[in-house]
C-alpha positions, 0 to 999 in steps of 0.5 A: 500500500506504500508503495501505491501512495509513493507512485500515486503522484506519477499517475498525475502526469498522465492527467497532465498529458491531456490538458493540452489544446490542439488549437492552441499548440505551438507544435503545429506552426503555420507561416513563416514566424511560427516555423522558424520558432518551431525549428529552434524548438526542434534544434534545441530538443535534438541537441539535448536528446544527444547530450542525454544520450551520451551522458547516459551512455558513459554513465551505464558504461562506467557503472558496469565495466568498473563496478565493485566485484567480490573479492577485488580489493585493488585501489586504481591509481589516483589521478588529480586531473586529465587535460584532454578530458578536459579540453573535450568537455570544455570544447563540446558544450561551446559547440553545442551552444554555438549551434544553438546561438547562431540561428537564435540570433539569426532568427531574433533579427529576422523577426524583429524586421517588420519590413523583411518581406517588403524588403524582399518583395522590393528586390524581387521586383526590381530583378523582375523589372530588369528581366522584364517579368512580372512578379507575383506577390510583389510589394506593388501587388500585395504590401503588409498591412498593419494592425495596432492590437490594444489589450483591455481587461479582459477583451481585444481591440484591433486598429487597422492603420491603413484603412482607419477603422477599428475591430473587436475581438476577431482579427481578419487578415489576408492569407499570404501577407505580411501583418505587422503587429503594434502592441499597446495596453490601456491598463495592465500588461498582457501578452498577444499570443497566436500560438500556430501563427507566432510566439507571444509578445507583451503589450505593456502600458506606454510601450509599443511592442512590435512583431509580425505574422503571416497566415499561409492558409484560410482558416480561424486561429486561436489566440489568447493573452498569455500574461496574467492580467486579472481575475478573468485573464484565462477568458481573454481569448480572441480570434485570428480569422485568415481569408483570401484577399478578395473576401478580406477587401469585402470585409474591409469595405463592410467594416468602414461602410456597414450594410444599411441593415445594421443601421435601419433594420427592415426587420420589425424586431431587429428594429426594436432591438436597434432602438434598445441597443441605442438606449443601452450599449451605443454609448460603450459599443460602436456599429460603424461609426456611431457609438462609443469605444469603451467595449468591443466594436460590434459592427460584425458581431453576428459573424463571430463564433464566440461571445464575450471571448470565449462563450459560444455563439448562441442566443441563450449564452448572449442573454445570460451574459447580458444578465450577469456579465459578472458571473462569466467574466469576473472584475470585467467593466460591462454592467449587467442588465436585469429585467428591469432595465431591459425586459424579456421582450426587449432582450429578444429584440436586441438579440435578434439585432445583434445577430443581423450585424454582419458585414460579409455577404452570406454564400 
């Protein structure tokens, strides 16, 4: 029984092995930044496996060959040192450290240069002009875009500086295009992390940090805050939505000039919901050019997969969130709305209106 209790803690390792989430793993890299960082992880892993193999091989060899035998009282010759061995075990670690350091430093400078792909595209374009060729993907065809990421407790704001509008929670980007990220924070320190696309970088109040990423394929990449920032830190998630260039252009057009249905709904229930929204929500949440900036922009709320950053996008979840925001996200700044403030009929209308907020045409 004693052995059982001693071995019990080891069983927790099996439980921990199930705690990973595939959609939040850096071990499935997508795009040049994540691939560079993954290659460094793999290199360090291979080096450490080599070191462990050599050390344990020598250890086992010495343990067996020079073990004490019955009746053997011979004492080996005592030596103070061995210059050859000392040179070997000093030189090998230096070589291994250089193998780690050189690519690490090179990739650090590459990842710190937010203009790298633009510079490469310009060089390719110049070479193409000299040869009389058109260069697909050159800077003249598809320039890098810049997004300022402002972290708040506990939500994300994305300002598209090239297009002069702001989005909330979902960061849309075009595929195969470099996206330069400027990281800031209005309150405490946060950390922007999209593990499939790039390693984390801090959002620090009063400081602008820079990074870049690129998505090679269309899809939704999960991101979250990776720096303890308050009671709801673990719920501070967001999505990076990678779409083709045409869809991205349509999305930008819809965000800058929302469909008329968002401003003046033709659906009677949604129209009533618009009135509720104007009375209770618009001072903090914007739809198009109208509304405040204290909370996430809701121009395309109807197209989001989740609400409040992590809840499934369902009418029941939205009503529960609006009725008691503190229960679902402790210490957030959004007020709750009781039935005295928004009755059930008004709540249904508000939800109908919010679900209608879309900027892309449905297929």
